[in-house]
mmJSON file of the N, C-alpha and C atoms, coordinates in Angstrom:
{"data_MODEL":{"atom_site":{
"group_PDB":["ATOM","ATOM","ATOM","ATOM","ATOM","ATOM","ATOM","ATOM","ATOM","ATOM","ATOM","ATOM","ATOM","ATOM","ATOM","ATOM","ATOM","ATOM","ATOM","ATOM","ATOM","ATOM","ATOM","ATOM","ATOM","ATOM","ATOM","ATOM","ATOM","ATOM","ATOM","ATOM","ATOM","ATOM","ATOM","ATOM","ATOM","ATOM","ATOM","ATOM","ATOM","ATOM","ATOM","ATOM","ATOM","ATOM","ATOM","ATOM","ATOM","ATOM","ATOM","ATOM","ATOM","ATOM","ATOM","ATOM","ATOM","ATOM","ATOM","ATOM","ATOM","ATOM","ATOM","ATOM","ATOM","ATOM","ATOM","ATOM","ATOM","ATOM","ATOM","ATOM","ATOM","ATOM","ATOM","ATOM","ATOM","ATOM","ATOM","ATOM","ATOM","ATOM","ATOM","ATOM","ATOM","ATOM","ATOM","ATOM","ATOM","ATOM","ATOM","ATOM","ATOM","ATOM","ATOM","ATOM","ATOM","ATOM","ATOM","ATOM","ATOM","ATOM","ATOM","ATOM","ATOM","ATOM","ATOM","ATOM","ATOM","ATOM","ATOM","ATOM","ATOM","ATOM","ATOM","ATOM","ATOM","ATOM","ATOM","ATOM","ATOM","ATOM","ATOM","ATOM","ATOM","ATOM","ATOM","ATOM","ATOM","ATOM","ATOM","ATOM","ATOM","ATOM","ATOM","ATOM","ATOM","ATOM","ATOM","ATOM","ATOM","ATOM","ATOM","ATOM","ATOM","ATOM","ATOM","ATOM","ATOM","ATOM","ATOM","ATOM","ATOM","ATOM","ATOM","ATOM","ATOM","ATOM","ATOM","ATOM","ATOM","ATOM","ATOM","ATOM","ATOM","ATOM","ATOM","ATOM","ATOM","ATOM","ATOM","ATOM","ATOM","ATOM","ATOM","ATOM","ATOM","ATOM","ATOM","ATOM","ATOM","ATOM","ATOM","ATOM","ATOM","ATOM","ATOM","ATOM","ATOM","ATOM","ATOM","ATOM","ATOM","ATOM","ATOM","ATOM","ATOM","ATOM","ATOM","ATOM","ATOM","ATOM","ATOM","ATOM","ATOM","ATOM","ATOM","ATOM","ATOM","ATOM"],
"id":[1,2,3,4,5,6,7,8,9,10,11,12,13,14,15,16,17,18,19,20,21,22,23,24,25,26,27,28,29,30,31,32,33,34,35,36,37,38,39,40,41,42,43,44,45,46,47,48,49,50,51,52,53,54,55,56,57,58,59,60,61,62,63,64,65,66,67,68,69,70,71,72,73,74,75,76,77,78,79,80,81,82,83,84,85,86,87,88,89,90,91,92,93,94,95,96,97,98,99,100,101,102,103,104,105,106,107,108,109,110,111,112,113,114,115,116,117,118,119,120,121,122,123,124,125,126,127,128,129,130,131,132,133,134,135,136,137,138,139,140,141,142,143,144,145,146,147,148,149,150,151,152,153,154,155,156,157,158,159,160,161,162,163,164,165,166,167,168,169,170,171,172,173,174,175,176,177,178,179,180,181,182,183,184,185,186,187,188,189,190,191,192,193,194,195,196,197,198,199,200,201,202,203,204,205,206,207,208,209,210],
"type_symbol":["N","C","C","N","C","C","N","C","C","N","C","C","N","C","C","N","C","C","N","C","C","N","C","C","N","C","C","N","C","C","N","C","C","N","C","C","N","C","C","N","C","C","N","C","C","N","C","C","N","C","C","N","C","C","N","C","C","N","C","C","N","C","C","N","C","C","N","C","C","N","C","C","N","C","C","N","C","C","N","C","C","N","C","C","N","C","C","N","C","C","N","C","C","N","C","C","N","C","C","N","C","C","N","C","C","N","C","C","N","C","C","N","C","C","N","C","C","N","C","C","N","C","C","N","C","C","N","C","C","N","C","C","N","C","C","N","C","C","N","C","C","N","C","C","N","C","C","N","C","C","N","C","C","N","C","C","N","C","C","N","C","C","N","C","C","N","C","C","N","C","C","N","C","C","N","C","C","N","C","C","N","C","C","N","C","C","N","C","C","N","C","C","N","C","C","N","C","C","N","C","C","N","C","C","N","C","C","N","C","C"],
"label_atom_id":["N","CA","C","N","CA","C","N","CA","C","N","CA","C","N","CA","C","N","CA","C","N","CA","C","N","CA","C","N","CA","C","N","CA","C","N","CA","C","N","CA","C","N","CA","C","N","CA","C","N","CA","C","N","CA","C","N","CA","C","N","CA","C","N","CA","C","N","CA","C","N","CA","C","N","CA","C","N","CA","C","N","CA","C","N","CA","C","N","CA","C","N","CA","C","N","CA","C","N","CA","C","N","CA","C","N","CA","C","N","CA","C","N","CA","C","N","CA","C","N","CA","C","N","CA","C","N","CA","C","N","CA","C","N","CA","C","N","CA","C","N","CA","C","N","CA","C","N","CA","C","N","CA","C","N","CA","C","N","CA","C","N","CA","C","N","CA","C","N","CA","C","N","CA","C","N","CA","C","N","CA","C","N","CA","C","N","CA","C","N","CA","C","N","CA","C","N","CA","C","N","CA","C","N","CA","C","N","CA","C","N","CA","C","N","CA","C","N","CA","C","N","CA","C","N","CA","C","N","CA","C","N","CA","C","N","CA","C","N","CA","C","N","CA","C"],
"label_alt_id":[null,null,null,null,null,null,null,null,null,null,null,null,null,null,null,null,null,null,null,null,null,null,null,null,null,null,null,null,null,null,null,null,null,null,null,null,null,null,null,null,null,null,null,null,null,null,null,null,null,null,null,null,null,null,null,null,null,null,null,null,null,null,null,null,null,null,null,null,null,null,null,null,null,null,null,null,null,null,null,null,null,null,null,null,null,null,null,null,null,null,null,null,null,null,null,null,null,null,null,null,null,null,null,null,null,null,null,null,null,null,null,null,null,null,null,null,null,null,null,null,null,null,null,null,null,null,null,null,null,null,null,null,null,null,null,null,null,null,null,null,null,null,null,null,null,null,null,null,null,null,null,null,null,null,null,null,null,null,null,null,null,null,null,null,null,null,null,null,null,null,null,null,null,null,null,null,null,null,null,null,null,null,null,null,null,null,null,null,null,null,null,null,null,null,null,null,null,null,null,null,null,null,null,null,null,null,null,null,null,null],
"label_comp_id":["MET","MET","MET","THR","THR","THR","ASP","ASP","ASP","LYS","LYS","LYS","ASP","ASP","ASP","ARG","ARG","ARG","ALA","ALA","ALA","MET","MET","MET","PRO","PRO","PRO","PRO","PRO","PRO","LEU","LEU","LEU","VAL","VAL","VAL","ALA","ALA","ALA","LEU","LEU","LEU","ALA","ALA","ALA","GLY","GLY","GLY","ALA","ALA","ALA","LEU","LEU","LEU","GLY","GLY","GLY","SER","SER","SER","ALA","ALA","ALA","ALA","ALA","ALA","VAL","VAL","VAL","VAL","VAL","VAL","ARG","ARG","ARG","TRP","TRP","TRP","ALA","ALA","ALA","TYR","TYR","TYR","ARG","ARG","ARG","THR","THR","THR","ALA","ALA","ALA","LYS","LYS","LYS","ARG","ARG","ARG","ILE","ILE","ILE","ASN","ASN","ASN","HIS","HIS","HIS","GLU","GLU","GLU","LEU","LEU","LEU","GLU","GLU","GLU","GLU","GLU","GLU","ALA","ALA","ALA","ARG","ARG","ARG","LEU","LEU","LEU","ALA","ALA","ALA","ARG","ARG","ARG","VAL","VAL","VAL","VAL","VAL","VAL","GLN","GLN","GLN","ARG","ARG","ARG","ALA","ALA","ALA","GLU","GLU","GLU","PRO","PRO","PRO","GLY","GLY","GLY","GLU","GLU","GLU","VAL","VAL","VAL","ARG","ARG","ARG","THR","THR","THR","LEU","LEU","LEU","ARG","ARG","ARG","ARG","ARG","ARG","ASP","ASP","ASP","PRO","PRO","PRO","ALA","ALA","ALA","THR","THR","THR","GLY","GLY","GLY","ALA","ALA","ALA","TYR","TYR","TYR","ARG","ARG","ARG","PRO","PRO","PRO","GLY","GLY","GLY"],
"label_asym_id":["A","A","A","A","A","A","A","A","A","A","A","A","A","A","A","A","A","A","A","A","A","A","A","A","A","A","A","A","A","A","A","A","A","A","A","A","A","A","A","A","A","A","A","A","A","A","A","A","A","A","A","A","A","A","A","A","A","A","A","A","A","A","A","A","A","A","A","A","A","A","A","A","A","A","A","A","A","A","A","A","A","A","A","A","A","A","A","A","A","A","A","A","A","A","A","A","A","A","A","A","A","A","A","A","A","A","A","A","A","A","A","A","A","A","A","A","A","A","A","A","A","A","A","A","A","A","A","A","A","A","A","A","A","A","A","A","A","A","A","A","A","A","A","A","A","A","A","A","A","A","A","A","A","A","A","A","A","A","A","A","A","A","A","A","A","A","A","A","A","A","A","A","A","A","A","A","A","A","A","A","A","A","A","A","A","A","A","A","A","A","A","A","A","A","A","A","A","A","A","A","A","A","A","A","A","A","A","A","A","A"],
"label_entity_id":["1","1","1","1","1","1","1","1","1","1","1","1","1","1","1","1","1","1","1","1","1","1","1","1","1","1","1","1","1","1","1","1","1","1","1","1","1","1","1","1","1","1","1","1","1","1","1","1","1","1","1","1","1","1","1","1","1","1","1","1","1","1","1","1","1","1","1","1","1","1","1","1","1","1","1","1","1","1","1","1","1","1","1","1","1","1","1","1","1","1","1","1","1","1","1","1","1","1","1","1","1","1","1","1","1","1","1","1","1","1","1","1","1","1","1","1","1","1","1","1","1","1","1","1","1","1","1","1","1","1","1","1","1","1","1","1","1","1","1","1","1","1","1","1","1","1","1","1","1","1","1","1","1","1","1","1","1","1","1","1","1","1","1","1","1","1","1","1","1","1","1","1","1","1","1","1","1","1","1","1","1","1","1","1","1","1","1","1","1","1","1","1","1","1","1","1","1","1","1","1","1","1","1","1","1","1","1","1","1","1"],
"label_seq_id":[1,1,1,2,2,2,3,3,3,4,4,4,5,5,5,6,6,6,7,7,7,8,8,8,9,9,9,10,10,10,11,11,11,12,12,12,13,13,13,14,14,14,15,15,15,16,16,16,17,17,17,18,18,18,19,19,19,20,20,20,21,21,21,22,22,22,23,23,23,24,24,24,25,25,25,26,26,26,27,27,27,28,28,28,29,29,29,30,30,30,31,31,31,32,32,32,33,33,33,34,34,34,35,35,35,36,36,36,37,37,37,38,38,38,39,39,39,40,40,40,41,41,41,42,42,42,43,43,43,44,44,44,45,45,45,46,46,46,47,47,47,48,48,48,49,49,49,50,50,50,51,51,51,52,52,52,53,53,53,54,54,54,55,55,55,56,56,56,57,57,57,58,58,58,59,59,59,60,60,60,61,61,61,62,62,62,63,63,63,64,64,64,65,65,65,66,66,66,67,67,67,68,68,68,69,69,69,70,70,70],
"pdbx_PDB_ins_code":[null,null,null,null,null,null,null,null,null,null,null,null,null,null,null,null,null,null,null,null,null,null,null,null,null,null,null,null,null,null,null,null,null,null,null,null,null,null,null,null,null,null,null,null,null,null,null,null,null,null,null,null,null,null,null,null,null,null,null,null,null,null,null,null,null,null,null,null,null,null,null,null,null,null,null,null,null,null,null,null,null,null,null,null,null,null,null,null,null,null,null,null,null,null,null,null,null,null,null,null,null,null,null,null,null,null,null,null,null,null,null,null,null,null,null,null,null,null,null,null,null,null,null,null,null,null,null,null,null,null,null,null,null,null,null,null,null,null,null,null,null,null,null,null,null,null,null,null,null,null,null,null,null,null,null,null,null,null,null,null,null,null,null,null,null,null,null,null,null,null,null,null,null,null,null,null,null,null,null,null,null,null,null,null,null,null,null,null,null,null,null,null,null,null,null,null,null,null,null,null,null,null,null,null,null,null,null,null,null,null],
"Cartn_x":[0.857,0.017,0.877,0.61,1.507,0.551,1.172,0.785,-0.364,-0.557,-1.399,-2.951,-2.732,-3.976,-4.37,-4.056,-4.448,-5.635,-6.191,-7.483,-6.983,-7.58,-7.449,-8.331,-7.517,-8.359,-9.512,-10.352,-11.975,-11.593,-10.69,-10.439,-9.793,-8.687,-8.117,-9.154,-9.955,-11.074,-11.863,-12.238,-13.492,-12.893,-11.393,-10.86,-10.625,-10.157,-9.789,-11.5,-12.72,-13.808,-14.087,-14.266,-14.585,-13.881,-12.384,-11.293,-11.792,-11.899,-12.657,-13.758,-15.003,-16.197,-15.995,-15.09,-14.702,-13.933,-12.887,-12.337,-13.612,-14.257,-15.178,-16.178,-16.407,-17.494,-16.841,-15.506,-15.202,-14.716,-14.184,-14.312,-15.696,-16.805,-17.956,-18.423,-18.029,-18.414,-17.967,-16.123,-15.791,-15.693,-16.19,-16.526,-18.017,-19.044,-20.012,-19.796,-18.935,-19.036,-18.093,-17.124,-16.682,-17.448,-17.946,-19.362,-20.001,-20.774,-21.567,-20.731,-19.855,-18.802,-18.658,-18.278,-18.109,-19.308,-20.549,-21.858,-22.568,-22.283,-22.31,-21.34,-20.211,-19.289,-19.813,-20.175,-20.814,-21.601,-22.917,-24.044,-23.646,-22.883,-22.591,-22.198,-21.354,-20.831,-21.891,-22.933,-23.997,-24.849,-25.064,-25.972,-25.165,-23.893,-23.381,-23.399,-23.083,-23.058,-24.408,-25.568,-27.131,-27.357,-26.687,-27.212,-27.633,-28.804,-29.363,-28.688,-28.354,-27.855,-26.296,-25.62,-24.242,-24.04,-25.267,-25.273,-25.156,-24.123,-24.763,-24.779,-25.781,-26.295,-25.664,-25.58,-24.804,-26.121,-25.591,-26.6,-25.822,-26.524,-25.788,-25.869,-24.656,-24.022,-24.694,-25.63,-26.155,-25.182,-24.251,-23.326,-22.361,-22.13,-20.908,-21.668,-22.871,-23.135,-22.651,-21.711,-20.866,-21.772,-21.792,-22.371,-21.307,-21.943,-20.935,-21.621,-20.983,-21.707,-22.636,-24.024,-24.54,-25.259],
"Cartn_y":[-1.229,-0.007,1.407,1.947,3.188,4.648,5.672,6.716,7.324,7.226,7.773,6.752,5.531,4.997,5.203,5.419,5.746,6.861,6.749,7.793,8.364,9.684,10.38,10.055,9.773,9.189,10.039,9.16,10.232,11.619,11.093,11.625,12.902,12.853,14.136,14.846,14.164,15.132,15.883,15.126,15.73,16.878,16.676,17.911,18.762,18.623,20.2,20.641,19.847,20.641,21.341,20.688,21.756,22.785,22.621,23.765,24.951,24.461,25.406,26.073,25.53,25.912,26.852,26.349,27.666,28.773,28.859,29.635,30.82,30.218,31.013,31.627,31.116,31.644,32.591,32.795,33.552,34.893,34.543,35.919,36.536,35.758,36.341,37.226,36.942,37.218,38.533,38.68,39.648,40.669,40.286,41.548,42.115,41.161,41.785,42.682,42.549,42.962,44.459,44.489,45.815,46.386,46.038,46.839,47.469,46.894,47.178,48.675,48.321,49.697,50.705,50.414,51.674,52.59,51.74,52.223,53.173,52.521,53.532,54.57,54.365,55.881,56.486,56.438,57.278,57.969,57.297,57.783,58.799,58.623,59.46,60.926,60.739,61.991,62.791,62.38,62.458,63.368,62.512,63.496,64.626,64.35,65.535,66.657,66.366,67.676,68.42,67.206,67.87,68.764,69.111,70.17,71.254,71.754,73.39,74.224,74.323,75.295,75.809,74.968,75.191,75.562,75.036,75.436,76.959,77.449,78.782,79.001,79.95,80.279,81.304,81.56,82.595,83.432,84.729,85.846,86.89,87.183,88.474,89.603,89.975,91.726,92.379,93.375,94.384,95.106,95.841,96.772,96.161,95.02,94.241,93.122,92.535,91.555,90.211,89.888,88.863,88.005,86.829,85.916,86.03,86.13,86.032,85.129,84.679,83.899,85.078,84.362,85.449,85.031],
"Cartn_z":[0.09,0.183,0.148,-1.044,-0.859,-0.133,-0.095,0.594,-0.031,-1.495,-2.264,-1.856,-1.842,-1.464,-0.016,0.738,2.133,2.173,2.902,3.106,4.216,4.549,5.238,6.687,7.935,9.229,9.471,9.648,10.183,11.182,12.325,13.562,12.885,12.178,11.568,10.698,9.929,9.145,10.143,10.944,11.825,12.517,13.156,13.82,12.917,11.625,10.952,10.506,10.53,10.115,11.124,12.587,13.66,13.685,13.667,13.823,13.029,11.551,10.581,10.9,11.479,12.069,13.018,14.042,15.181,14.679,13.634,12.961,12.181,11.88,10.717,11.754,12.985,13.862,14.643,14.941,15.639,14.924,13.824,12.753,12.208,12.377,12.021,13.058,14.81,15.781,15.848,15.685,15.552,14.785,13.466,12.554,12.84,13.455,13.626,15.006,15.971,17.084,17.026,15.909,15.393,14.811,13.647,13.172,13.958,14.916,15.98,16.654,16.962,17.592,16.906,15.562,14.675,14.331,14.139,14.054,15.038,16.621,17.645,17.524,17.372,17.135,16.058,15.032,13.948,14.277,15.018,15.213,16.443,17.313,18.28,17.726,16.622,16.239,15.452,14.57,14.55,15.242,16.405,17.517,17.831,18.134,18.815,17.686,16.273,15.713,15.305,15.679,15.445,16.223,17.348,18.426,17.778,18.008,17.511,18.236,19.351,20.091,19.291,18.861,18.392,16.828,15.999,14.735,14.619,13.757,13.476,11.784,11.946,10.503,9.901,8.64,7.678,7.614,7.707,7.229,6.481,5.328,4.544,4.816,5.044,5.026,4.335,4.858,3.485,2.945,3.615,3.141,1.999,2.211,1.551,0.678,0.992,0.318,0.581,1.591,1.745,2.803,2.712,3.963,5.24,6.262,7.515,8.486,9.446,10.758,11.322,11.431,12.381,13.891],
"occupancy":[1.0,1.0,1.0,1.0,1.0,1.0,1.0,1.0,1.0,1.0,1.0,1.0,1.0,1.0,1.0,1.0,1.0,1.0,1.0,1.0,1.0,1.0,1.0,1.0,1.0,1.0,1.0,1.0,1.0,1.0,1.0,1.0,1.0,1.0,1.0,1.0,1.0,1.0,1.0,1.0,1.0,1.0,1.0,1.0,1.0,1.0,1.0,1.0,1.0,1.0,1.0,1.0,1.0,1.0,1.0,1.0,1.0,1.0,1.0,1.0,1.0,1.0,1.0,1.0,1.0,1.0,1.0,1.0,1.0,1.0,1.0,1.0,1.0,1.0,1.0,1.0,1.0,1.0,1.0,1.0,1.0,1.0,1.0,1.0,1.0,1.0,1.0,1.0,1.0,1.0,1.0,1.0,1.0,1.0,1.0,1.0,1.0,1.0,1.0,1.0,1.0,1.0,1.0,1.0,1.0,1.0,1.0,1.0,1.0,1.0,1.0,1.0,1.0,1.0,1.0,1.0,1.0,1.0,1.0,1.0,1.0,1.0,1.0,1.0,1.0,1.0,1.0,1.0,1.0,1.0,1.0,1.0,1.0,1.0,1.0,1.0,1.0,1.0,1.0,1.0,1.0,1.0,1.0,1.0,1.0,1.0,1.0,1.0,1.0,1.0,1.0,1.0,1.0,1.0,1.0,1.0,1.0,1.0,1.0,1.0,1.0,1.0,1.0,1.0,1.0,1.0,1.0,1.0,1.0,1.0,1.0,1.0,1.0,1.0,1.0,1.0,1.0,1.0,1.0,1.0,1.0,1.0,1.0,1.0,1.0,1.0,1.0,1.0,1.0,1.0,1.0,1.0,1.0,1.0,1.0,1.0,1.0,1.0,1.0,1.0,1.0,1.0,1.0,1.0,1.0,1.0,1.0,1.0,1.0,1.0],
"B_iso_or_equiv":[0.0,0.0,0.0,0.0,0.0,0.0,0.0,0.0,0.0,0.0,0.0,0.0,0.0,0.0,0.0,0.0,0.0,0.0,0.0,0.0,0.0,0.0,0.0,0.0,0.0,0.0,0.0,0.0,0.0,0.0,0.0,0.0,0.0,0.0,0.0,0.0,0.0,0.0,0.0,0.0,0.0,0.0,0.0,0.0,0.0,0.0,0.0,0.0,0.0,0.0,0.0,0.0,0.0,0.0,0.0,0.0,0.0,0.0,0.0,0.0,0.0,0.0,0.0,0.0,0.0,0.0,0.0,0.0,0.0,0.0,0.0,0.0,0.0,0.0,0.0,0.0,0.0,0.0,0.0,0.0,0.0,0.0,0.0,0.0,0.0,0.0,0.0,0.0,0.0,0.0,0.0,0.0,0.0,0.0,0.0,0.0,0.0,0.0,0.0,0.0,0.0,0.0,0.0,0.0,0.0,0.0,0.0,0.0,0.0,0.0,0.0,0.0,0.0,0.0,0.0,0.0,0.0,0.0,0.0,0.0,0.0,0.0,0.0,0.0,0.0,0.0,0.0,0.0,0.0,0.0,0.0,0.0,0.0,0.0,0.0,0.0,0.0,0.0,0.0,0.0,0.0,0.0,0.0,0.0,0.0,0.0,0.0,0.0,0.0,0.0,0.0,0.0,0.0,0.0,0.0,0.0,0.0,0.0,0.0,0.0,0.0,0.0,0.0,0.0,0.0,0.0,0.0,0.0,0.0,0.0,0.0,0.0,0.0,0.0,0.0,0.0,0.0,0.0,0.0,0.0,0.0,0.0,0.0,0.0,0.0,0.0,0.0,0.0,0.0,0.0,0.0,0.0,0.0,0.0,0.0,0.0,0.0,0.0,0.0,0.0,0.0,0.0,0.0,0.0,0.0,0.0,0.0,0.0,0.0,0.0],
"pdbx_formal_charge":[null,null,null,null,null,null,null,null,null,null,null,null,null,null,null,null,null,null,null,null,null,null,null,null,null,null,null,null,null,null,null,null,null,null,null,null,null,null,null,null,null,null,null,null,null,null,null,null,null,null,null,null,null,null,null,null,null,null,null,null,null,null,null,null,null,null,null,null,null,null,null,null,null,null,null,null,null,null,null,null,null,null,null,null,null,null,null,null,null,null,null,null,null,null,null,null,null,null,null,null,null,null,null,null,null,null,null,null,null,null,null,null,null,null,null,null,null,null,null,null,null,null,null,null,null,null,null,null,null,null,null,null,null,null,null,null,null,null,null,null,null,null,null,null,null,null,null,null,null,null,null,null,null,null,null,null,null,null,null,null,null,null,null,null,null,null,null,null,null,null,null,null,null,null,null,null,null,null,null,null,null,null,null,null,null,null,null,null,null,null,null,null,null,null,null,null,null,null,null,null,null,null,null,null,null,null,null,null,null,null],
"auth_seq_id":[1,1,1,2,2,2,3,3,3,4,4,4,5,5,5,6,6,6,7,7,7,8,8,8,9,9,9,10,10,10,11,11,11,12,12,12,13,13,13,14,14,14,15,15,15,16,16,16,17,17,17,18,18,18,19,19,19,20,20,20,21,21,21,22,22,22,23,23,23,24,24,24,25,25,25,26,26,26,27,27,27,28,28,28,29,29,29,30,30,30,31,31,31,32,32,32,33,33,33,34,34,34,35,35,35,36,36,36,37,37,37,38,38,38,39,39,39,40,40,40,41,41,41,42,42,42,43,43,43,44,44,44,45,45,45,46,46,46,47,47,47,48,48,48,49,49,49,50,50,50,51,51,51,52,52,52,53,53,53,54,54,54,55,55,55,56,56,56,57,57,57,58,58,58,59,59,59,60,60,60,61,61,61,62,62,62,63,63,63,64,64,64,65,65,65,66,66,66,67,67,67,68,68,68,69,69,69,70,70,70],
"auth_comp_id":["MET","MET","MET","THR","THR","THR","ASP","ASP","ASP","LYS","LYS","LYS","ASP","ASP","ASP","ARG","ARG","ARG","ALA","ALA","ALA","MET","MET","MET","PRO","PRO","PRO","PRO","PRO","PRO","LEU","LEU","LEU","VAL","VAL","VAL","ALA","ALA","ALA","LEU","LEU","LEU","ALA","ALA","ALA","GLY","GLY","GLY","ALA","ALA","ALA","LEU","LEU","LEU","GLY","GLY","GLY","SER","SER","SER","ALA","ALA","ALA","ALA","ALA","ALA","VAL","VAL","VAL","VAL","VAL","VAL","ARG","ARG","ARG","TRP","TRP","TRP","ALA","ALA","ALA","TYR","TYR","TYR","ARG","ARG","ARG","THR","THR","THR","ALA","ALA","ALA","LYS","LYS","LYS","ARG","ARG","ARG","ILE","ILE","ILE","ASN","ASN","ASN","HIS","HIS","HIS","GLU","GLU","GLU","LEU","LEU","LEU","GLU","GLU","GLU","GLU","GLU","GLU","ALA","ALA","ALA","ARG","ARG","ARG","LEU","LEU","LEU","ALA","ALA","ALA","ARG","ARG","ARG","VAL","VAL","VAL","VAL","VAL","VAL","GLN","GLN","GLN","ARG","ARG","ARG","ALA","ALA","ALA","GLU","GLU","GLU","PRO","PRO","PRO","GLY","GLY","GLY","GLU","GLU","GLU","VAL","VAL","VAL","ARG","ARG","ARG","THR","THR","THR","LEU","LEU","LEU","ARG","ARG","ARG","ARG","ARG","ARG","ASP","ASP","ASP","PRO","PRO","PRO","ALA","ALA","ALA","THR","THR","THR","GLY","GLY","GLY","ALA","ALA","ALA","TYR","TYR","TYR","ARG","ARG","ARG","PRO","PRO","PRO","GLY","GLY","GLY"],
"auth_asym_id":["A","A","A","A","A","A","A","A","A","A","A","A","A","A","A","A","A","A","A","A","A","A","A","A","A","A","A","A","A","A","A","A","A","A","A","A","A","A","A","A","A","A","A","A","A","A","A","A","A","A","A","A","A","A","A","A","A","A","A","A","A","A","A","A","A","A","A","A","A","A","A","A","A","A","A","A","A","A","A","A","A","A","A","A","A","A","A","A","A","A","A","A","A","A","A","A","A","A","A","A","A","A","A","A","A","A","A","A","A","A","A","A","A","A","A","A","A","A","A","A","A","A","A","A","A","A","A","A","A","A","A","A","A","A","A","A","A","A","A","A","A","A","A","A","A","A","A","A","A","A","A","A","A","A","A","A","A","A","A","A","A","A","A","A","A","A","A","A","A","A","A","A","A","A","A","A","A","A","A","A","A","A","A","A","A","A","A","A","A","A","A","A","A","A","A","A","A","A","A","A","A","A","A","A","A","A","A","A","A","A"],
"auth_atom_id":["N","CA","C","N","CA","C","N","CA","C","N","CA","C","N","CA","C","N","CA","C","N","CA","C","N","CA","C","N","CA","C","N","CA","C","N","CA","C","N","CA","C","N","CA","C","N","CA","C","N","CA","C","N","CA","C","N","CA","C","N","CA","C","N","CA","C","N","CA","C","N","CA","C","N","CA","C","N","CA","C","N","CA","C","N","CA","C","N","CA","C","N","CA","C","N","CA","C","N","CA","C","N","CA","C","N","CA","C","N","CA","C","N","CA","C","N","CA","C","N","CA","C","N","CA","C","N","CA","C","N","CA","C","N","CA","C","N","CA","C","N","CA","C","N","CA","C","N","CA","C","N","CA","C","N","CA","C","N","CA","C","N","CA","C","N","CA","C","N","CA","C","N","CA","C","N","CA","C","N","CA","C","N","CA","C","N","CA","C","N","CA","C","N","CA","C","N","CA","C","N","CA","C","N","CA","C","N","CA","C","N","CA","C","N","CA","C","N","CA","C","N","CA","C","N","CA","C","N","CA","C","N","CA","C","N","CA","C","N","CA","C","N","CA","C"],
"pdbx_PDB_model_num":[1,1,1,1,1,1,1,1,1,1,1,1,1,1,1,1,1,1,1,1,1,1,1,1,1,1,1,1,1,1,1,1,1,1,1,1,1,1,1,1,1,1,1,1,1,1,1,1,1,1,1,1,1,1,1,1,1,1,1,1,1,1,1,1,1,1,1,1,1,1,1,1,1,1,1,1,1,1,1,1,1,1,1,1,1,1,1,1,1,1,1,1,1,1,1,1,1,1,1,1,1,1,1,1,1,1,1,1,1,1,1,1,1,1,1,1,1,1,1,1,1,1,1,1,1,1,1,1,1,1,1,1,1,1,1,1,1,1,1,1,1,1,1,1,1,1,1,1,1,1,1,1,1,1,1,1,1,1,1,1,1,1,1,1,1,1,1,1,1,1,1,1,1,1,1,1,1,1,1,1,1,1,1,1,1,1,1,1,1,1,1,1,1,1,1,1,1,1,1,1,1,1,1,1,1,1,1,1,1,1]
}}}
């Protein structure tokens, strides 16, 4: 019997499949967690910028016609 004729032992194949599944699950959960954290950070910045008391509007200066913060 040569090495080509031998099949992979079932235990090794099962261990490889379970290990692969564990790595895929870990990567999926990590990507999901990171995306959730990034979304929270993005929403916090949007809320922080949207406060109406801090937003300054531009008003037209009648003398020069230029727009200036008012």
